[in-house]
MIGUMI-896846 format. One record per residue: residue in one letter; x, y, z of N, C-alpha, C in turn. Coordinates in pm, 1 decimal. Layout:
REM MIGUMI-896846
rec code A	n_u X	n_v Y	n_w Z	ca_u X	ca_v Y	ca_w Z	c_u X	c_v Y	c_w Z;
...
***
This chain:
REM MIGUMI-896846
rec code M	n_u 827.3	n_v -3092.5	n_w -1471.1	ca_u 778.3	ca_v -2973.6	ca_w -1534.2	c_u 690.1	c_v -2897.0	c_w -1435.9;
rec code P	n_u 711.4	n_v -2765.4	n_w -1419.8	ca_u 628.4	ca_v -2690.4	ca_w -1325.1	c_u 485.2	c_v -2676.9	c_w -1376.8;
rec code V	n_u 393.2	n_v -2679.3	n_w -1283.6	ca_u 252.3	ca_v -2661.5	ca_w -1317.1	c_u 217.3	c_v -2515.7	c_w -1291.6;
rec code H	n_u 164.1	n_v -2450.0	n_w -1394.1	ca_u 124.9	ca_v -2309.6	ca_w -1379.5	c_u -18.3	c_v -2304.1	c_w -1328.0;
rec code Q	n_u -33.4	n_v -2242.0	n_w -1212.4	ca_u -165.9	ca_v -2229.8	ca_w -1154.3	c_u -218.9	c_v -2089.7	c_w -1179.8;
rec code R	n_u -346.5	n_v -2082.9	n_w -1208.5	ca_u -411.7	ca_v -1953.7	ca_w -1225.2	c_u -453.8	c_v -1903.0	c_w -1088.5;
rec code S	n_u -448.9	n_v -1772.6	n_w -1072.8	ca_u -499.1	ca_v -1713.0	ca_w -949.7	c_u -650.0	c_v -1731.6	c_w -945.3;
rec code P	n_u -705.0	n_v -1746.6	n_w -825.9	ca_u -850.5	ca_v -1757.2	ca_w -818.0	c_u -914.1	c_v -1626.4	c_w -864.8;
rec code P	n_u -1033.6	n_v -1633.8	n_w -921.3	ca_u -1097.5	ca_v -1511.1	ca_w -969.3	c_u -1131.8	c_v -1418.0	c_w -854.1;
rec code V	n_u -1136.4	n_v -1290.0	n_w -886.0	ca_u -1178.6	ca_v -1188.8	ca_w -789.8	c_u -1315.9	c_v -1139.3	c_w -832.5;
rec code Q	n_u -1391.6	n_v -1091.0	n_w -736.0	ca_u -1523.9	ca_v -1038.2	ca_w -767.1	c_u -1516.3	c_v -886.6	c_w -776.1;
rec code Q	n_u -1580.0	n_v -832.7	n_w -879.1	ca_u -1586.5	ca_v -688.0	ca_w -897.4	c_u -1731.4	c_v -652.2	c_w -926.5;
rec code I	n_u -1780.3	n_v -548.4	n_w -860.9	ca_u -1918.4	ca_v -504.1	ca_w -880.3	c_u -1915.3	c_v -365.5	c_w -943.4;
rec code I	n_u -1989.5	n_v -351.9	n_w -1052.5	ca_u -1993.5	ca_v -226.0	ca_w -1126.8	c_u -2138.7	c_v -180.7	c_w -1133.5;
rec code E	n_u -2164.2	n_v -55.1	n_w -1099.9	ca_u -2298.7	ca_v -0.5	ca_w -1114.1	c_u -2339.5	c_v -10.4	c_w -1260.4;
rec code G	n_u -2457.0	n_v -65.6	n_w -1286.7	ca_u -2497.7	ca_v -96.0	ca_w -1422.6	c_u -2572.7	c_v 12.9	c_w -1495.3;
rec code R	n_u -2591.8	n_v 125.2	n_w -1433.1	ca_u -2679.1	ca_v 228.1	ca_w -1488.5	c_u -2643.9	c_v 268.4	c_w -1630.7;
rec code Y	n_u -2516.6	n_v 294.4	n_w -1657.7	ca_u -2477.6	ca_v 342.0	ca_w -1789.9	c_u -2389.7	c_v 243.4	c_w -1866.9;
rec code V	n_u -2363.7	n_v 127.3	n_w -1810.3	ca_u -2275.8	ca_v 30.2	ca_w -1875.6	c_u -2352.7	c_v -41.9	c_w -1986.7;
rec code E	n_u -2293.0	n_v -45.7	n_w -2105.2	ca_u -2352.8	ca_v -117.4	ca_w -2217.5	c_u -2302.2	c_v -261.4	c_w -2217.6;
rec code R	n_u -2395.7	n_v -354.2	n_w -2217.7	ca_u -2362.3	ca_v -496.8	ca_w -2209.7	c_u -2265.6	c_v -538.7	c_w -2319.7;
rec code E	n_u -2291.6	n_v -497.2	n_w -2442.9	ca_u -2207.9	ca_v -538.7	ca_w -2555.7	c_u -2064.0	c_v -490.4	c_w -2538.5;
rec code K	n_u -2048.2	n_v -366.8	n_w -2494.2	ca_u -1913.4	ca_v -311.5	ca_w -2473.3	c_u -1842.3	c_v -384.3	c_w -2360.0;
rec code L	n_u -1915.1	n_v -413.7	n_w -2252.7	ca_u -1855.8	ca_v -484.0	ca_w -2139.1	c_u -1810.3	c_v -624.0	c_w -2180.0;
rec code M	n_u -1894.8	n_v -696.1	n_w -2251.6	ca_u -1859.0	ca_v -831.8	ca_w -2293.8	c_u -1738.8	c_v -830.8	c_w -2387.7;
rec code A	n_u -1734.1	n_v -735.7	n_w -2479.9	ca_u -1620.0	ca_v -725.9	ca_w -2572.1	c_u -1491.7	c_v -696.9	c_w -2495.2;
rec code L	n_u -1498.9	n_v -607.7	n_w -2397.2	ca_u -1381.7	ca_v -574.9	ca_w -2315.3	c_u -1332.7	c_v -697.6	c_w -2238.9;
rec code L	n_u -1424.2	n_v -770.0	n_w -2175.8	ca_u -1386.5	ca_v -887.3	ca_w -2097.5	c_u -1324.2	c_v -995.7	c_w -2184.9;
rec code K	n_u -1380.7	n_v -1018.2	n_w -2302.8	ca_u -1323.9	ca_v -1118.2	ca_w -2394.6	c_u -1184.4	c_v -1077.7	c_w -2439.8;
rec code E	n_u -1166.4	n_v -948.8	n_w -2468.1	ca_u -1034.5	ca_v -900.1	ca_w -2511.1	c_u -932.8	c_v -906.8	c_w -2397.3;
rec code A	n_u -975.3	n_v -868.5	n_w -2277.2	ca_u -883.6	ca_v -861.2	ca_w -2163.5	c_u -846.7	c_v -999.0	c_w -2107.9;
rec code F	n_u -943.7	n_v -1091.5	n_w -2102.6	ca_u -921.2	ca_v -1217.3	ca_w -2031.7	c_u -935.1	c_v -1342.5	c_w -2117.5;
rec code G	n_u -999.3	n_v -1331.5	n_w -2231.8	ca_u -1021.0	ca_v -1448.7	ca_w -2316.2	c_u -1154.7	c_v -1515.3	c_w -2287.6;
rec code E	n_u -1206.1	n_v -1579.6	n_w -2388.7	ca_u -1334.8	ca_v -1648.8	ca_w -2379.1	c_u -1332.0	c_v -1753.0	c_w -2266.8;
rec code G	n_u -1436.1	n_v -1751.6	n_w -2183.1	ca_u -1449.1	ca_v -1853.0	ca_w -2079.2	c_u -1367.0	c_v -1829.8	c_w -1953.3;
rec code R	n_u -1298.9	n_v -1715.8	n_w -1943.6	ca_u -1215.2	ca_v -1690.3	ca_w -1825.7	c_u -1278.6	c_v -1589.2	c_w -1731.2;
rec code F	n_u -1407.9	n_v -1563.8	n_w -1748.9	ca_u -1478.9	ca_v -1469.9	ca_w -1662.3	c_u -1625.6	c_v -1511.3	c_w -1655.1;
rec code V	n_u -1692.8	n_v -1463.5	n_w -1550.8	ca_u -1836.5	ca_v -1486.8	ca_w -1533.9	c_u -1900.2	c_v -1351.5	c_w -1508.1;
rec code V	n_u -2013.9	n_v -1327.2	n_w -1572.9	ca_u -2082.8	ca_v -1198.6	ca_w -1560.6	c_u -2229.4	c_v -1224.1	c_w -1530.6;
rec code R	n_u -2284.6	n_v -1146.2	n_w -1438.5	ca_u -2429.6	ca_v -1149.3	ca_w -1419.7	c_u -2476.4	c_v -1009.7	c_w -1379.5;
rec code L	n_u -2598.9	n_v -979.4	n_w -1414.7	ca_u -2660.2	ca_v -851.4	ca_w -1380.5	c_u -2762.4	c_v -878.1	c_w -1271.5;
rec code Q	n_u -2745.2	n_v -809.3	n_w -1158.8	ca_u -2834.9	ca_v -829.0	ca_w -1045.3	c_u -2862.4	c_v -694.0	c_w -981.9;
rec code L	n_u -2989.3	n_v -658.1	n_w -973.5	ca_u -3030.6	ca_v -531.7	ca_w -911.7	c_u -2955.2	c_v -412.8	c_w -971.7;
rec code N	n_u -2946.3	n_v -411.8	n_w -1104.8	ca_u -2880.9	ca_v -304.9	ca_w -1180.4	c_u -2732.7	c_v -288.8	c_w -1146.7;
rec code R	n_u -2668.9	n_v -398.8	n_w -1109.6	ca_u -2523.8	ca_v -400.5	ca_w -1086.6	c_u -2466.1	c_v -517.6	c_w -1164.2;
rec code W	n_u -2354.5	n_v -492.9	n_w -1231.8	ca_u -2281.7	ca_v -600.3	ca_w -1298.8	c_u -2191.6	c_v -665.7	c_w -1195.7;
rec code I	n_u -2205.2	n_v -794.4	n_w -1178.0	ca_u -2121.4	ca_v -869.3	ca_w -1085.0	c_u -2029.6	c_v -956.6	c_w -1169.5;
rec code L	n_u -1901.1	n_v -929.9	n_w -1159.2	ca_u -1801.2	ca_v -997.2	ca_w -1240.8	c_u -1714.7	c_v -1087.8	c_w -1154.9;
rec code S	n_u -1682.6	n_v -1204.2	n_w -1205.9	ca_u -1576.6	ca_v -1288.9	ca_w -1150.1	c_u -1469.6	c_v -1292.3	c_w -1257.4;
rec code V	n_u -1357.7	n_v -1226.5	n_w -1228.8	ca_u -1253.9	ca_v -1203.9	ca_w -1329.6	c_u -1116.1	c_v -1236.2	c_w -1272.6;
rec code P	n_u -1017.8	n_v -1264.3	n_w -1360.6	ca_u -882.5	ca_v -1292.8	ca_w -1312.2	c_u -818.7	c_v -1176.0	c_w -1237.2;
rec code K	n_u -849.7	n_v -1052.2	n_w -1279.1	ca_u -801.4	ca_v -934.0	ca_w -1206.9	c_u -900.7	c_v -821.1	c_w -1227.8;
rec code L	n_u -899.1	n_v -725.2	n_w -1137.7	ca_u -995.2	ca_v -615.6	ca_w -1142.5	c_u -975.4	c_v -529.8	c_w -1266.6;
rec code L	n_u -1087.3	n_v -482.9	n_w -1321.2	ca_u -1081.4	ca_v -387.1	ca_w -1430.9	c_u -1044.1	c_v -250.4	c_w -1375.1;
rec code T	n_u -977.8	n_v -169.6	n_w -1455.8	ca_u -943.4	ca_v -33.7	ca_w -1414.9	c_u -1063.4	c_v 58.2	c_w -1438.6;
rec code E	n_u -1060.8	n_v 174.3	n_w -1377.0	ca_u -1165.7	ca_v 274.1	ca_w -1399.4	c_u -1172.2	c_v 311.7	c_w -1547.3;
rec code E	n_u -1055.9	n_v 322.7	n_w -1609.7	ca_u -1050.7	ca_v 356.8	ca_w -1752.3	c_u -1120.6	c_v 249.3	c_w -1836.0;
rec code Q	n_u -1096.2	n_v 123.3	n_w -1805.1	ca_u -1161.9	ca_v 14.4	ca_w -1877.8	c_u -1313.2	c_v 19.0	c_w -1857.2;
rec code I	n_u -1355.5	n_v 40.8	n_w -1734.7	ca_u -1498.9	ca_v 47.9	ca_w -1704.9	c_u -1562.1	c_v 165.3	c_w -1778.1;
rec code D	n_u -1495.9	n_v 280.0	n_w -1774.8	ca_u -1548.2	ca_v 398.6	ca_w -1843.0	c_u -1565.7	c_v 374.8	c_w -1992.3;
rec code S	n_u -1479.7	n_v 291.8	n_w -2051.1	ca_u -1489.3	ca_v 265.4	ca_w -2194.9	c_u -1615.3	c_v 185.9	c_w -2229.9;
rec code C	n_u -1681.7	n_v 129.7	n_w -2130.5	ca_u -1803.9	ca_v 51.2	ca_w -2152.4	c_u -1931.0	c_v 132.1	c_w -2128.9;
rec code C	n_u -1915.0	n_v 256.5	n_w -2090.7	ca_u -2031.3	ca_v 338.0	ca_w -2057.1	c_u -2095.4	c_v 397.6	c_w -2181.7;
rec code S	n_u -2226.5	n_v 410.9	n_w -2177.2	ca_u -2301.1	ca_v 466.5	ca_w -2289.7	c_u -2275.5	c_v 615.7	c_w -2306.2;
rec code L	n_u -2214.4	n_v 678.1	n_w -2207.9	ca_u -2185.4	ca_v 821.3	ca_w -2215.7	c_u -2057.6	c_v 849.3	c_w -2292.7;
rec code Q	n_u -1985.2	n_v 744.2	n_w -2332.7	ca_u -1858.9	ca_v 760.5	ca_w -2405.4	c_u -1884.5	c_v 784.9	c_w -2551.5;
***
């Protein structure tokens, strides 16, 4: 039986100025599933370890200006 391997996570950095934490977490859970990503806020930047990069449209949907 073939073993399915997951791709290693990629790192994505998002400026945190207008990103709402709740919206970002909901997006990540919907896009990747619980436990398949790591998020931390450092120096007003969201640092993500995710299976694949988020699109600009996805990031924009997490902004408080939306």
